[in-house]
C-alpha positions in Angstrom: 10.5 21.2 -6.4 7.6 19.9 -3.3 5.2 21.9 -2.7 5.5 24.6 0.8 2.2 23.8 2.2 1.2 20.7 3.6 -2.1 19.0 0.9 -1.2 20.9 -1.7 0.9 20.5 -5.2 2.5 22.4 -7.5 3.4 21.8 -11.5 6.9 21.9 -12.5 8.4 21.1 -16.0 8.7 17.3 -16.1 11.5 17.8 -19.2 10.2 14.9 -21.2 11.1 12.6 -18.0 10.2 9.0 -18.8 7.5 7.6 -16.3 5.0 4.7 -16.6 6.2 4.3 -20.3 5.7 8.0 -21.6 7.1 11.2 -21.4 6.5 13.6 -18.6 6.0 17.0 -19.8 4.6 18.1 -16.3 5.1 16.8 -12.8 3.1 17.3 -9.3 5.1 17.6 -6.8 3.1 17.6 -3.3 4.7 18.7 0.1 7.8 16.9 2.6 4.6 16.8 5.1 2.3 14.2 5.1 -0.5 14.8 2.6 -3.6 13.5 2.9 -5.2 14.1 -0.8 -7.7 12.5 -3.1 -6.5 13.0 -6.8 -10.2 13.4 -8.2 -9.6 16.8 -6.8 -6.6 17.8 -9.8 -7.2 18.6 -13.5 -5.9 16.9 -15.1 -5.7 14.6 -12.5 -3.1 12.5 -14.8 -0.1 14.4 -14.5 3.2 11.9 -13.4 2.6 12.8 -9.6 5.1 12.8 -6.5 4.0 12.8 -2.6 8.1 13.5 -2.2 8.3 13.6 1.6 5.8 12.1 4.4 3.6 9.4 5.6 1.2 10.4 2.9 -2.7 9.4 2.8 -3.9 9.5 -1.4 -6.9 8.4 -2.7 -6.3 7.6 -6.3 -8.6 9.5 -8.9 -11.6 7.7 -10.2 -11.5 9.7 -13.4 -10.6 7.7 -16.3 -8.5 9.4 -18.7 -7.3 6.6 -21.1 -3.4 4.7 -20.4 -2.8 5.2 -17.0 -5.2 7.8 -15.6 -3.1 7.9 -11.9 0.9 8.2 -12.4 1.8 7.9 -8.9 5.6 7.7 -7.0 5.0 7.8 -3.3 8.9 8.5 -2.9 9.8 8.6 0.7 7.9 7.9 4.1 5.4 5.1 4.8 2.8 6.3 1.9 -1.3 4.3 1.8 -2.3 4.4 -1.7 -5.8 3.1 -2.5 -8.1 3.1 -5.0 -12.1 4.1 -5.1 -14.8 1.8 -5.1 -15.9 0.5 -8.7 -12.9 2.4 -10.4 -12.0 1.4 -13.8 -8.5 3.6 -14.3 -5.2 2.1 -15.0 -3.4 2.5 -12.5 0.6 3.2 -12.8 1.8 3.3 -8.7 5.4 3.0 -7.3 6.0 3.0 -3.3 9.3 4.8 -3.6 11.5 3.9 0.2 10.6 2.5 3.4 6.9 0.6 3.9 4.3 1.9 1.8 0.8 0.0 1.1 -0.8 0.1 -2.5 -4.1 -1.1 -1.9 -5.9 -1.4 -5.6 -8.6 -3.9 -4.3 -11.9 -1.4 -5.2 -10.6 -1.0 -8.3 -13.1 -3.4 -11.1 -11.0 -2.9 -14.0 -7.2 -4.2 -13.5 -4.7 -3.2 -15.9 -2.1 -1.7 -13.1 1.3 -1.3 -12.1 1.7 -1.1 -9.1 5.5 -1.3 -7.6 6.3 -1.5 -4.3 10.2 -0.3 -4.8 12.4 -0.6 -1.4 11.2 -1.6 2.0 8.9 -4.1 2.8 5.1 -3.0 1.4 2.0 -4.8 0.6 0.3 -4.9 -2.5 -2.9 -5.8 -3.5 -4.3 -6.0 -6.6 -7.8 -4.6 -8.0 -10.9 -7.3 -7.8 -10.4 -7.9 -11.9 -9.2 -11.0 -14.3 -7.9 -7.9 -16.4 -4.0 -8.7 -15.2 -2.5 -5.6 -13.6 1.4 -6.3 -12.9 2.5 -6.3 -9.0 6.0 -6.1 -8.0 7.5 -6.5 -4.3 10.8 -4.4 -5.1 13.6 -4.6 -3.1 13.2 -5.9 0.5 10.1 -8.7 2.1 7.1 -7.7 1.1 3.7 -9.1 1.0 1.7 -9.4 -2.7 -1.8 -10.5 -2.2 -5.0 -10.8 -4.6 -8.6 -10.6 -4.6 -10.4 -13.2 -4.2 -11.5 -14.6 -8.1 -8.6 -12.4 -9.5 -6.0 -12.7 -11.8 -3.2 -11.2 -11.6 0.6 -11.1 -12.4 3.4 -11.3 -9.5 6.7 -10.9 -9.0 8.1 -10.9 -6.2 11.5 -9.1 -7.2 14.2 -9.4 -4.2 14.0 -10.1 -0.8 11.7 -12.6 1.1 8.5 -11.9 0.1 5.2 -13.9 0.4 3.2 -14.1 -2.3 -1.0 -15.1 -2.1 -2.6 -16.6 -4.4 -5.6 -18.1 -2.6 -8.9 -18.0 -4.1 -7.5 -16.4 -6.7 -5.4 -17.3 -9.9 -2.0 -16.2 -10.1 1.0 -15.9 -13.0 3.9 -15.8 -10.7 7.4 -14.6 -12.5 10.0 -15.9 -9.9 13.8 -14.3 -10.4 16.8 -16.2 -10.3 18.9 -13.4 -11.1 21.0 -10.4 -8.9 20.6 -12.8 -5.0 16.7 -13.4 -5.9 17.5 -17.5 -5.7 19.3 -17.7 -2.1 21.2 -19.8 0.0 19.5 -20.0 3.5 16.4 -21.5 2.4 14.9 -19.4 5.6 15.3 -16.7 3.3 13.1 -17.6 -0.3 10.0 -16.4 -1.7 7.1 -18.0 -0.2 3.9 -19.2 -2.4 0.4 -19.3 -0.4 -2.3 -21.2 -2.0 -1.2 -22.4 -4.7 -3.2 -24.6 -7.1 -4.1 -26.0 -10.3 -5.3 -22.7 -11.5 -1.9 -21.3 -11.0 1.3 -21.0 -12.6 5.0 -20.3 -11.9 7.7 -18.8 -14.3 11.2 -19.2 -13.4 13.4 -17.4 -15.8 17.3 -18.4 -15.8 16.7 -22.2 -15.7 17.1 -24.6 -18.8 15.3 -27.5 -18.1 13.3 -29.2 -15.7 15.8 -31.3 -15.1 17.9 -29.0 -13.7 15.0 -28.2 -10.7 15.0 -30.3 -7.6 12.2 -30.4 -5.0 12.6 -30.6 -1.5 10.2 -31.2 1.5 10.4 -30.1 4.8 7.2 -30.5 7.5 4.2 -29.6 5.3 6.3 -27.3 2.9 8.2 -27.4 -0.4 11.2 -25.6 -2.3 11.8 -26.2 -5.5 16.3 -25.0 -6.1 19.0 -25.2 -8.8 22.1 -25.8 -9.0 22.6 -24.5 -12.5 21.3 -21.4 -14.2 22.2 -19.6 -17.2 21.5 -15.6 -16.2 25.3 -15.9 -14.2 24.0 -17.2 -10.4 26.2 -19.8 -9.4 26.1 -22.3 -6.2 23.0 -24.1 -5.3 20.2 -21.5 -4.3 16.4 -21.7 -3.4 14.0 -20.9 -5.8 10.7 -20.9 -4.2 8.4 -22.2 -1.2 5.3 -23.6 -2.1 3.6 -23.4 1.5 1.5 -26.4 2.7 2.2 -27.6 -0.5 3.5 -31.0 -0.6 6.5 -33.3 -3.0 3.5 -34.5 -4.6 1.8 -31.7 -5.4 4.7 -29.9 -6.7 6.2 -32.6 -9.3 2.5 -32.9 -10.3 2.3 -29.0 -10.8 5.7 -29.8 -12.9 4.1 -32.8 -14.6 1.0 -30.7 -15.7 2.9 -27.6 -17.2 2.2 -25.2 -14.4 6.0 -24.4 -13.8 7.5 -23.0 -16.6 11.2 -22.4 -17.9 13.3 -21.6 -20.8 12.8 -19.4 -23.2 9.2 -19.2 -22.5 9.7 -17.9 -18.9 13.1 -15.6 -19.9 10.9 -14.1 -22.0 7.7 -13.6 -20.0 9.8 -11.7 -17.6 11.8 -9.5 -20.0 8.5 -7.8 -21.3 7.6 -6.7 -17.7 8.6 -2.8 -18.3 6.1 0.1 -18.0 6.2 0.8 -21.8 5.2 -2.9 -23.2 2.2 -3.0 -20.4 1.2 0.0 -21.6 0.2 -0.8 -24.7 0.0 -4.2 -24.6 -2.1 -5.0 -21.3 -2.2 -8.7 -22.0 2.1 -8.8 -22.8 1.2 -11.5 -25.9 -0.7 -13.3 -24.1 2.9 -14.7 -22.5 0.7 -14.9 -19.4 -2.4 -16.9 -20.0 
């Protein structure tokens, strides 16, 4: 039930629905208009919050209450959700529909869950080496890391840009549900991959199943054998600006991870696991 007044909210019964890995007894709903709000003005500030319709502008609370201090779904509209400078909260943010920006680079803590959901979203992680999970969701997204930070990036579906230059990335390249593509021009693109980064490829059983293809200055990994029901020859990811020799070196040095290790790491990426075990058992170390 949305509020009828712009920039204000109503609290409704959550009926124990699961959000951010926990049950929501109360839900705070804003209006179907373009709300501009600062969650620090809410008490308590950690209710499951739905922004409903409109192109909303949300500043997250910097009040640390443990667990996920901000739990937000942007729902409809092109929303912009940002953290405050120096915030130490852990946050759970879903963009919802349309083209959203979830920018937590001003946070110093990390340990956040950021998922753009549908639409062409921009996801920016905290300035921290406590890893957050940054997911694009459906459609064509840009996931970016602040200099010196370290996070887990999952493009999910669509053609995504994964920016890890100057930072440390733990990148999951899905091969299920059409994420690995037949058209070379639709593959996810990693920009800035170097010796500090790792890429996890679930659904591939052996390194021998990976094929390297250089096109101009960029190099692709592809395969035609998968363990998750994907069939045919598929492009998995492009390493932007890296040649075939570079990518072969990443494979030989253990930076490309497949098999059970990659499958289990991908399976562990759910909100409840991440809430209770932010390091996910060291799977992405």
